[in-house]
C-alpha positions as CSV (number, residue, x, y, z in Angstrom):
1,M,5.3,16.3,-9.7
2,L,4.8,13.2,-7.7
3,V,6.5,13.5,-3.8
4,A,6.8,10.2,-1.7
5,L,6.8,11.5,2.0
6,E,7.7,8.4,4.8
7,S,6.9,9.2,8.2
8,E,7.9,6.8,11.2
9,E,5.4,4.4,12.5
10,T,6.4,5.2,16.1
11,E,3.1,7.7,15.9
12,L,-0.7,6.3,16.5
13,D,-1.5,8.0,13.6
14,P,0.8,9.6,11.2
15,R,-1.4,11.2,9.3
16,R,0.0,15.2,11.6
17,K,2.8,14.7,10.9
18,I,2.6,14.5,7.2
19,A,0.1,16.4,6.4
20,E,2.8,19.3,9.0
21,V,5.6,18.3,6.2
22,V,2.9,19.1,3.0
23,I,2.3,22.6,4.5
24,E,5.2,23.5,6.2
25,K,7.5,22.2,3.4
26,V,6.0,20.9,0.0
27,R,3.1,24.0,-0.1
28,K,4.8,27.3,1.9
29,P,7.8,27.5,-0.1
30,G,5.9,29.2,-2.9
31,G,5.5,27.9,-6.1
32,I,2.8,25.4,-5.4
33,R,-0.6,26.3,-5.4
34,D,-2.2,22.3,-4.6
35,T,-1.5,19.2,-3.6
36,S,-3.5,15.9,-3.3
37,T,-2.2,14.0,-0.4
38,I,-3.1,9.7,-0.5
39,I,-2.2,8.3,2.5
40,P,-1.8,4.3,2.2
41,I,-4.1,2.3,4.8
42,D,-1.0,-0.5,4.3
43,S,1.6,-0.9,2.0
44,H,3.6,-4.3,0.6
45,Y,7.2,-3.6,-0.4
46,R,9.3,-5.9,-1.7
47,P,13.3,-5.6,-2.7
48,T,14.7,-4.1,-6.0
49,T,16.1,-7.8,-7.6
50,L,18.2,-4.6,-10.6
51,P,21.5,-4.8,-10.3
52,P,21.8,-0.8,-8.0
53,E,24.3,-0.1,-11.5
54,R,22.1,-0.5,-13.7
55,P,19.9,2.5,-14.0
56,T,16.6,2.1,-13.5
57,A,12.8,4.1,-14.2
58,K,9.4,4.3,-12.1
59,G,5.7,4.2,-13.3
60,F,2.9,4.4,-10.5
61,V,-0.4,3.3,-11.3
62,F,-4.0,3.6,-9.8
63,I,-5.9,1.2,-9.4
64,Q,-9.7,0.7,-8.5
65,S,-10.7,-2.7,-7.7
66,E,-13.6,-5.5,-7.7
67,T,-15.2,-4.4,-3.8
68,G,-13.0,-6.4,-1.0
69,K,-11.1,-7.8,-3.0
70,E,-8.5,-5.6,-2.5
71,R,-6.2,-7.4,-0.3
72,G,-6.4,-10.2,-2.3
73,L,-4.9,-8.4,-5.0
74,M,-2.5,-6.9,-3.1
75,N,-0.7,-10.0,-2.6
76,K,-1.0,-11.2,-7.0
77,L,0.7,-7.3,-7.9
78,L,3.7,-8.2,-5.7
79,E,4.2,-11.4,-7.5
80,I,4.8,-9.0,-10.7
81,P,9.3,-9.1,-10.6
82,E,8.8,-5.3,-11.5
83,A,6.1,-4.3,-8.7
84,R,8.1,-2.6,-5.5
85,S,5.6,-1.6,-3.4
86,V,1.6,-2.2,-3.4
87,H,-0.7,0.4,-1.5
88,L,-4.2,0.1,0.0
89,L,-5.9,3.5,0.1
90,F,-9.2,5.8,0.9
91,G,-10.4,7.7,-2.2
92,K,-11.7,6.5,-6.2
93,S,-8.5,4.1,-6.2
94,D,-7.9,1.1,-3.7
95,L,-4.5,0.5,-4.8
96,L,-1.3,1.9,-6.0
97,V,1.6,0.1,-7.2
98,E,5.0,1.5,-7.9
99,L,7.0,-0.1,-11.0
100,E,10.3,-0.3,-11.2
101,V,11.9,-1.0,-14.9
102,E,15.6,-1.2,-16.4
103,K,16.0,1.8,-18.7
104,S,17.1,0.6,-22.4
105,F,16.9,1.9,-25.6
106,I,15.6,-1.6,-27.4
107,A,12.2,-1.2,-24.8
108,P,11.8,2.4,-23.0
109,P,10.8,2.3,-20.4
110,P,7.0,4.1,-20.6
111,R,6.4,0.9,-23.7
112,R,7.9,-1.8,-20.9
113,L,5.8,0.3,-18.8
114,A,2.2,0.1,-20.3
115,T,2.9,-3.3,-21.4
116,I,3.2,-4.9,-17.8
117,V,0.0,-2.7,-17.3
118,E,-1.9,-4.2,-20.7
119,D,-0.3,-7.6,-20.5
120,R,-0.1,-8.2,-16.6
121,I,-2.0,-5.7,-13.9
122,S,-5.0,-5.8,-16.5
123,K,-5.7,-8.9,-16.9
124,F,-6.4,-9.5,-13.2
125,T,-10.2,-10.0,-13.1
126,E,-10.4,-8.1,-9.5
127,V,-9.1,-5.0,-11.8
128,K,-11.6,-2.3,-12.7
129,D,-9.3,0.1,-13.9
130,T,-6.1,1.4,-13.9
131,Q,-4.3,4.9,-14.0
132,T,-1.0,5.0,-15.3
133,F,2.1,7.4,-14.3
134,V,5.3,7.9,-15.9
135,P,7.4,9.9,-14.7
136,L,9.8,11.8,-17.8
137,E,12.4,12.5,-15.0
138,S,12.9,11.4,-10.8
139,I,14.8,12.5,-8.4
140,I,15.4,10.1,-5.5
141,K,17.0,10.2,-1.9
């Protein structure tokens, strides 16, 4: 499962609040043995251009980029129409891109998301490697 948490920007360092939520509200209820918490260094968002009444599907792409090219790549990735957000990360992956596509029987979301990664994201010279996650089902509040 992938769970996105948001914290108010009022604190100088929101990591403490996020850690509290993960420990007290995600892990404590039971059944969850392990979690990986990713806190972005910086994030850029773009509002959806899809009609609100159309069903959509999301995909998440972790990217390893060339050293020192991360911020420029963030801007390029946000130019992809299906990109909703790009996050600069600590760790193995340098960036996380959230993609959103319309659901369709003609072009199923996993195939459309794979095409975006293969034909656009992987073609950027700054991209060294990608890892893509496509949820089977999503609940968004």
